[in-house]
KENUPA-966933 format. One line per 10 residues: their letters; for each residue z, x, y of C-alpha. Coordinates in nm, 4 decimals. Example, Ala and Ser with C-alpha at 12.3 -4.5 7.8 and 13.67 -1.06 7.14 Angstrom:
BEGIN
AS	0.7800:1.2300:-0.4500 ~ 0.7140:1.3670:-0.1060;
This chain:
BEGIN
MEDRVTSLSL	3.3726:16.9246:1.2826 ~ 3.0447:16.8106:1.4222 ~ 3.0801:16.4414:1.3366 ~ 3.3302:16.1776:1.2187 ~ 3.5696:16.2843:0.9434 ~ 3.5579:16.0462:0.6456 ~ 3.8380:16.1938:0.4329 ~ 4.1037:16.4612:0.4045 ~ 4.2355:16.5999:0.0761 ~ 4.5419:16.8245:0.0708;
SSDQLQLLSC	4.5714:17.0864:-0.2052 ~ 4.8627:17.0603:-0.4468 ~ 5.0311:17.3649:-0.2886 ~ 4.9725:17.2209:0.0612 ~ 4.8007:17.5414:0.1774 ~ 4.4441:17.4064:0.1953 ~ 4.2887:17.0948:0.3427 ~ 3.9438:16.9651:0.2476 ~ 3.7581:16.7521:0.4992 ~ 3.4418:16.5475:0.4501;
SRDNALRLID	3.2421:16.4424:0.7546 ~ 2.9348:16.2456:0.8548 ~ 2.7475:16.5696:0.9340 ~ 2.6995:16.5994:0.5544 ~ 2.9396:16.8905:0.5162 ~ 3.2740:16.9520:0.3531 ~ 3.5076:17.2103:0.5008 ~ 3.7963:17.3884:0.3325 ~ 4.0624:17.4755:0.5882 ~ 4.3290:17.7388:0.5273;
LRVFAVRQVF	4.6421:17.5813:0.6742 ~ 4.8264:17.9139:0.6937 ~ 4.5919:18.0331:0.9698 ~ 4.4261:17.7016:1.0674 ~ 4.0774:17.8371:0.9997 ~ 3.7771:17.7076:0.8053 ~ 3.7544:17.9188:0.4912 ~ 3.4457:17.7619:0.3329 ~ 3.1747:17.5100:0.4280 ~ 3.0023:17.3153:0.1509;
RADGFRCGSD	2.6489:17.1826:0.2021 ~ 2.3645:17.1110:-0.0394 ~ 2.0118:16.9765:-0.0277 ~ 2.0356:16.6098:-0.1125 ~ 2.4002:16.5608:-0.0228 ~ 2.4363:16.2838:0.2332 ~ 2.7705:16.1338:0.3278 ~ 2.7143:15.7628:0.2668 ~ 2.9784:15.5963:0.4818 ~ 3.2772:15.6452:0.7093;
GTKAVLSPDK	3.4913:15.5964:0.3981 ~ 3.3340:15.8594:0.1710 ~ 3.6137:16.0470:-0.0053 ~ 3.5962:16.4109:-0.1185 ~ 3.8674:16.5815:-0.3267 ~ 3.9866:16.9188:-0.4497 ~ 4.0495:16.9736:-0.8204 ~ 4.4174:17.0045:-0.9217 ~ 4.3716:17.3818:-0.9733 ~ 4.1832:17.4139:-0.6386;
RYTLVGSVDG	3.8825:17.5726:-0.8116 ~ 3.6371:17.2915:-0.7365 ~ 3.5384:17.0503:-0.4629 ~ 3.3960:16.7092:-0.5552 ~ 3.2163:16.4384:-0.3564 ~ 2.9667:16.1576:-0.4068 ~ 2.6440:16.1102:-0.2142 ~ 2.4522:15.8169:-0.0679 ~ 2.1952:15.8323:-0.3527 ~ 2.4624:15.8028:-0.6254;
TIFLWNTRTG	2.4728:16.1726:-0.7142 ~ 2.8061:16.3550:-0.7583 ~ 2.8204:16.7098:-0.6170 ~ 3.0586:16.9797:-0.7473 ~ 3.1086:17.3117:-0.5662 ~ 3.3058:17.6221:-0.6590 ~ 3.5693:17.6522:-0.3834 ~ 3.5943:18.0309:-0.4092 ~ 3.2224:18.1115:-0.3876 ~ 3.0941:17.8031:-0.2041;
KLETRLAGVH	2.8198:17.7784:-0.4670 ~ 2.7017:17.4361:-0.5826 ~ 2.7931:17.4309:-0.9524 ~ 2.6399:17.1016:-1.0618 ~ 2.4993:16.7627:-0.9688 ~ 2.5756:16.4580:-1.1792 ~ 2.2967:16.2055:-1.1318 ~ 2.1405:15.9021:-1.2919 ~ 2.4466:15.6861:-1.3523 ~ 2.5260:15.5421:-1.0083;
RSSVNAVAWC	2.2521:15.3393:-0.8406 ~ 2.4220:15.3082:-0.5003 ~ 2.6237:15.5249:-0.2629 ~ 2.9353:15.6813:-0.4198 ~ 3.2384:15.5942:-0.2070 ~ 3.5141:15.7840:-0.3829 ~ 3.5838:16.0390:-0.6530 ~ 3.9084:16.1444:-0.8226 ~ 4.0335:16.4093:-1.0638 ~ 4.2535:16.3473:-1.3654;
PFGIRIGSVD	4.5877:16.5218:-1.2914 ~ 4.5055:16.7821:-1.5601 ~ 4.1551:16.8436:-1.4225 ~ 3.9766:16.7494:-1.7452 ~ 3.8035:16.4315:-1.6274 ~ 3.6775:16.2865:-1.3043 ~ 3.6206:15.9317:-1.1920 ~ 3.3794:15.7882:-0.9378 ~ 3.3104:15.4496:-0.7829 ~ 3.0051:15.3300:-0.5924;
QCRKVVLWR	2.9387:15.0598:-0.3340 ~ 2.8378:14.8144:-0.6074 ~ 3.1892:14.8607:-0.7546 ~ 3.0661:15.0470:-1.0627 ~ 3.3381:15.2818:-1.1918 ~ 3.2421:15.5820:-1.4057 ~ 3.4745:15.8165:-1.5966 ~ 3.3110:16.1554:-1.6570 ~ 3.4059:16.4220:-1.9123;
């Protein structure tokens, strides 16, 4: 890590750990060998606070985080490719995101306390 860690998310099988840090990167760590398996970065993604929370999907296929400009970023954990950006709903920094236990929906909340449920 090059800067302060803002969150840690443990995979459901406890074999992977996702970290989010103030250097505007997410890292997927393989806990079996204690090595970084994937680094997620994207143009426009900026970690908005020391409390920004990133999460893995229940099936471990995707990584999700919110940005300082209100955009939600979704990466494919296997390829490291940015799959999508969800923008235009939040008007302030997104503090936290969460997956529905079945992986169908996500939720997000911003600094202005606006909660959004996405399909």
